[in-house]
N, C-alpha and C positions, 0 to 999 in steps of 0.2 A: 531286411533286406531294403534298401533304400534303393531307388529305379531314379538314375541319373540320366539324365538326353541334352545336350548340347545342341544351339542353334546351328546350325552349319549356313553359310552365306545367306543366300535368298529364301531356302528351302525353310518358310514359316510353317508349314501346315505337318512338318516334321516332326517337333515335337508332338502336339497332338494325335496324330498318328500313333505315336507308340506308347502314348498316357492310355488312349484308349485300347489299345493292345494290352496294355498291364493290366487294366480292369478287368480285360475279360481274361485273360490267364489267368489273374488273379478270382476270381469266381469260382473258373474251370481247377485250381488249386481246391480250394473247398470241398467241392464234392469227389475230386482224387483223394485225398486224405481219408474222409470216409469209407469211403470203396475199397483204397486197400487194408483200411483194419477190419470192414465187414468181409475182405476176401477171406480173412480167418475162422469164417462162421462156415464156409460151408462144409469142409470136413465135420466140426461138430453138428453140422445137420443130416449129414450122412451115417455119422455116429449112430442119433438120436433114432432115425427113422431104424435103424437096425436093433435098437434096442427098447425105445420107446416108441408109441407114436409121437410126431410132430406136435400135435396139441397141447399135448400135457404139458410141453416143453414152453407156450407161451400163456401169458398171464398178461389181466387186463384190471388196473387201478386207477380207482376214484377216491379223493379227495375232496373235500370242504372245509374251506379256512375264512377265518372272517381277513387276511390281509396275507401280502403276501412279501418275504422278506429272505434277500440274497447281500452275506458278505458284510452286513454290517448296514442295508440300505434296505426301507421300504418302495419295493415295485410299484406294487398297488396297496391303497390304503384301506381299500372299499372290500368284501366280500367276493371269493371266489373258490371258481371250480379247479380242482389240477385233478386230471387223468395221464393215464400212460399204457402201451402198450410195450410188453418187453417180451424176447426171448431167451433163453437160459443154458447153454448149452449142458447136455449131459452130465461135464463134470462138472458143472457148477464153476467152470474158470472165468466163461466168458458171455459178458451181455449185452444187448445190442434191444436201445428202445427207442419210441418217439415220446415226446413228452411234450400236451399240450397244458395251458394254462388261459383262464380266460374269467374276466368278472362279471359279478351281476348284472352288474350297469352298463357293460359292452366297452370301458375304455379302455379294460385291459385287453390285448389278447396276442401271447407268445407262441410258439407252436417250434419246439425243439429239437433235435436228435441225440443220442450219447451211445459211445462204445466203451466197456469198461471190462479190463482184464484182469483179474486176482492171477499173480506170480505164485505168490503164496499165501495163508491163512492170514498174514497181515500184511499184508502188500498189494496195491494193486493202482492200474493206472486208467484216466478215463481220459478220452478227446469228445469234444461237447460243443455243437454247434448252437450258438443262443440267439435265437431269432425273435427278439420282442419289438412289434410293429406298430405297435399301441400308438405313437404318436405321431406315425408314416402317413403321409400324403398321397403319396403312390410307393403302393407296397411292391415290394420285388424279391421275395423268399430265396430267390438265385443268388442275388447280387451280396457281396463282400466288399463293393469298393468302400472304404473308412469315411470319403467327404459327403456318400449320400443314401448309404445303409445303415441301418441300427445293426445286421446280424454280425457278430462274431464268433472264431474260433479259442474254443481255453486249453490247454492239457492238464491235467490234475492226478498230484499223485499221494496218496497216503499210506500211512504206514504206524501199524499200531503197535507198542512196545510188544505185548504179550495179553493173557487173560489175565494172569497174575497184576499185570502195572500196566491198568487198560489207559496209555496216553496215547492219546492220536497226536498225529502230524499229518496236515493237508497244507501243500504248494498245490497254486496254480497260476499260472499264467498265460495272458493271455497273447495268441502267437497271430492274429492278425485279423483283419474287419475292424469294425464297429468306426461309427464318427465319432470317436471322443478319446480315443485312447493313443492319443498324438500328441505333440506340444507345434503351435506356427510360431516361426522363427523369424524376425526382425527381415529376411529378406520374402517374407509369407513364403517361403519352402517347410515342408513339416520333418517330423522327427518320431519315428515312432517310440510309444514308453516301453513298449512288452510289461503291462505292469502284471506285478506279481502280489497275491492276495495270502498271506501265510497265517495257518490259524492252528492254535493246539489248544486242546479237548481234552476233559480228563473226569473219566465214571466213575464217582466216587462211591458209588453202590447200585447193584442190579440184583434187587430179588423181590419175589412176590407179586409179578408183573409192573412193579416200579421201577424206573432210574432214573438217577436227578446225574447232570454234566452239566460241569463251567466250562469254558472258552475264553479264548480272545485271541483276537484277531487283527492283523495290522497287511497295510498297504506300501510297497515302495516298489520306486523300479531303478533299475540299476543305470539306465541311461539317459531319463531327466527327474525336472525334479516332480513336477505334479502325478498323477498317477490316475487311471480309470475311478478311483474307487475317492480319492483326495487329491486337495494342493498340495502337499509334501507328504514324506512318509510319517506314517504315521500310524496308532492307532487305531483301528475303524468299527472294531465290534467285541466288544464286551457284553456275558450274558449268560444264563443257567436256562439248560432246557430238561422236563419231566416226561418222559414218558409212561403212561400209565394207560391198564387195560379196563373199561369199565364198566357197567352194566346196564344198556340202553335197550329198552323194550326188549326184556329177553334174552340179547345178544350180547357178546362180551365186545365192546370196540373199542381199540386202539385209536389212545388219545395223546397229542402231543401239543406240549405248552412252550412257548420261548421268550424270556424278557430280554431285551438285548439293549442297550446303551452306546452312543455310537460319540466318542470323543471330538470327533473331528469336525463330525453337525452339529453334535448337541441336542442329536436326537433318541429316542427312546419310544418302547413300543412292545406290544404283550400280543404274540401269535397264537392262535387256539388252532387245532387243523384234527380231523378227525376224520379216520378211514372210513370210509364207508366198506368197499372190497378190495 
């Protein structure tokens, strides 16, 4: 939604005051979205307290990766740790979590939050706040101002056809925030792109603790030619993912390997991720 203010007479501060007001309202909206989504957690918490102890619904996870990939881009090329704290409702339909990423050299830093609701076994919707402040000189984790903050919120829809036909569709749309998801017009105004990333993946086999998946993803916008992921509508992510449990120090450890190629940027990389717990 584009917020427009016209200067009236000699009231030159009118536009500035309203722009500042919009920025504050935009920041508040980001947290209200997550507050509204989190509202549905409380009935599940109460139920969990009756059926199971609350701490049984909480989990802490840690992964070590040689790099971090996202939607066909290399977020950080260096080794990093990815950690998360999750709450899962007693009926396992609702997940709410905090996700943190940090590279060993200290150049990459991210702290994001997410909620996911599973409507069925095959269909779920997630709301994610991505807060990557690696290159920000002045960090404001609470700001969603698209001109000054890297934070942004997207909504993700995922649908799997069936267990017998493991074809999965993932559709992600950036809702607001982020200092790159808009087009600057000739009159120095800007138009939000509301960029979409759509990915199809197919799991060819999953047996003996090993699975292989091929995927293809692309980016486009209904509003502007450019997107957050590309200069125009294009395929941005082609690759293969292998999940395998391997024996490491007398323990069985889940390992993920993803090879990807981006026709838009002409980049490719191989990700290796090891789940510690």
